[in-house]
SEZA-795737 format. One line per 8 residues: their letters; for each residue x, y, z of C-alpha. Coordinates in steps of 0.5 Angstrom, whole numbers, plus 500, padded with zeros to 3 digits. Example, Ala and Ser with C-alpha at 12.3 -4.5 7.8 and 13.67 -1.06 7.14 Angstrom:
AS = 525 491 516; 527 498 514
This chain:
MIRPDRFL = 703 467 339; 701 460 339; 695 458 344; 695 451 348; 689 448 347; 685 446 353; 678 442 353; 672 443 357
VTCEHAGN = 666 438 357; 660 439 360; 653 436 360; 647 441 362; 642 435 361; 645 429 365; 640 427 370; 632 428 371
RIPSLYRD = 633 429 379; 627 434 382; 630 437 389; 625 435 394; 623 443 395; 620 442 388; 617 435 388; 610 437 389
FFRGREFL = 610 441 383; 611 435 379; 605 431 382; 602 427 376; 608 429 371; 613 424 374; 612 420 367; 615 426 364
LRTHRGYD = 622 426 368; 623 419 365; 622 421 358; 627 425 353; 624 431 356; 626 430 363; 634 429 361; 638 427 355
AGALRLAR = 639 419 356; 646 417 355; 649 424 355; 652 423 362; 656 417 361; 659 419 354; 661 426 358; 664 422 363
ELSAALCA = 668 418 358; 670 424 354; 673 428 360; 677 422 362; 680 421 355; 681 428 354; 684 429 361; 679 435 361
PLMISVVS = 675 438 367; 667 436 367; 661 440 369; 655 436 370; 648 438 372; 643 432 374; 637 437 376; 632 435 370
RLLVDLNR = 631 440 365; 624 441 367; 626 444 373; 630 449 369; 633 448 363; 641 450 363; 642 450 356; 637 456 355
SLRHRHLF = 638 463 355; 634 467 361; 629 470 356; 627 463 352; 620 461 353; 622 454 355; 627 456 360; 622 453 365
SEATRPLP = 617 448 363; 609 447 364; 611 445 371; 615 451 373; 613 456 369; 606 458 373; 610 459 379; 611 465 383
LELRQEIL = 616 470 380; 620 469 387; 620 461 386; 623 462 379; 628 466 381; 630 462 387; 631 456 382; 635 460 378
DRYYLPYR = 639 462 384; 640 455 386; 641 451 380; 642 455 373; 646 461 375; 651 458 379; 652 452 374; 653 458 368
AKAEALIA = 658 462 372; 662 456 374; 663 454 367; 664 462 365; 669 463 370; 673 456 369; 673 458 361; 676 466 363
QEIESGAR = 681 463 367; 684 458 362; 684 464 357; 687 469 362; 693 464 363; 694 464 355; 690 457 353; 684 457 348
IIHVSCHS = 678 453 350; 675 447 346; 668 446 350; 664 440 348; 657 440 351; 654 433 351; 647 432 349; 642 427 346
FTPVANGE = 636 427 342; 630 423 341; 630 419 335; 623 421 333; 620 428 334; 613 431 332; 612 424 328; 618 425 324
ERNADLGL = 624 420 324; 631 424 325; 635 421 320; 642 422 323; 646 418 328; 650 424 331; 650 431 330; 656 437 331
LYDSSRPA = 653 443 332; 657 450 331; 658 457 328; 660 457 321; 662 464 322; 668 461 327; 673 458 323; 676 454 328
EAELCRHW = 669 451 330; 668 449 323; 675 446 322; 674 442 328; 667 439 326; 670 437 319; 676 434 322; 671 430 327
RAALKARA = 666 428 322; 672 425 317; 675 421 323; 668 419 325; 667 416 318; 674 413 318; 673 409 324; 665 408 324
GALKTRMN = 663 409 317; 656 406 318; 654 412 322; 651 418 319; 654 425 322; 650 431 320; 653 438 321; 648 443 325
YPYLGTAD = 643 437 326; 638 436 329; 638 443 331; 642 449 329; 649 451 332; 647 458 332; 640 457 336; 639 459 343
GFTVYLRR = 644 455 347; 650 455 352; 655 455 347; 652 461 343; 652 465 350; 659 463 351; 661 465 344; 658 472 346
RFPSASYV = 663 472 352; 669 470 349; 672 471 342; 673 466 337; 681 466 338; 680 464 345; 673 460 345; 671 454 341
GIELEVNQ = 664 451 343; 661 445 340; 655 442 342; 655 434 341; 648 431 339; 647 423 339; 641 419 337; 638 416 343
KHVHADAS = 637 410 339; 644 408 340; 643 409 347; 637 405 348; 640 399 344; 644 393 347; 650 395 352; 655 393 347
HWCTIRNA = 653 397 341; 652 403 345; 659 402 348; 662 401 341; 658 408 339; 661 412 345; 668 409 343; 668 411 336
IIQSLLDA = 666 418 338; 671 419 343; 677 416 339; 675 420 333; 675 426 337; 682 424 339; 684 423 332; 681 430 330
KSSLHFSM = 685 433 336; 692 430 333; 691 433 326; 688 440 327; 691 446 325; 686 451 326; 686 457 322; 685 461 328
HVIER = 691 458 332; 696 464 331; 693 470 334; 694 476 330; 698 482 333
């Protein structure tokens, strides 16, 4: 049986908003909200344009990752930041109940519904990364994060990188960089929930030097990313596309 593909675009670090209930905990730390620690610059714009181009549902969170990081597991040491980690357990649970758990549950339910209808979900989680971390320059323009043990993810990323090279050869695209696709993250959690034949999870990472460049350059980069994914989509013949009986 051939499964039709359905795309889902998410953006877990789309904004740096702190709800009024919790702003007192960030007094003296407001500057952090404007840095890469507060949100992923450019990720929201890219996610919206990807969603429109793919005619895909879009899920975003504009609450800062410094309140709670929606891309971390519940037991990850950076789930809460230095501003919220010291809060009483009941306040941390309140934050989880208001923001973290509903977002994740909604995405998981949407994916489950599509799979139940017979589709395969291709999930693109949009992120961006700071050009310099711990004093070291990151030597990539784009990163495609995936699990190499899941053939469809590996194949999609190969096609996508080849399409990027064809459209924007000057861009350096690296696989599983600047993070491993199997490190803690939302797509990693979802892989444990859904089989590889039904769920393909890719985390897209864009170097923020392009986001902070002039508007024309950033527009060109976004178009190259989007059009190359459309190119890859049209040429895919996933090895897992035919489900074994």
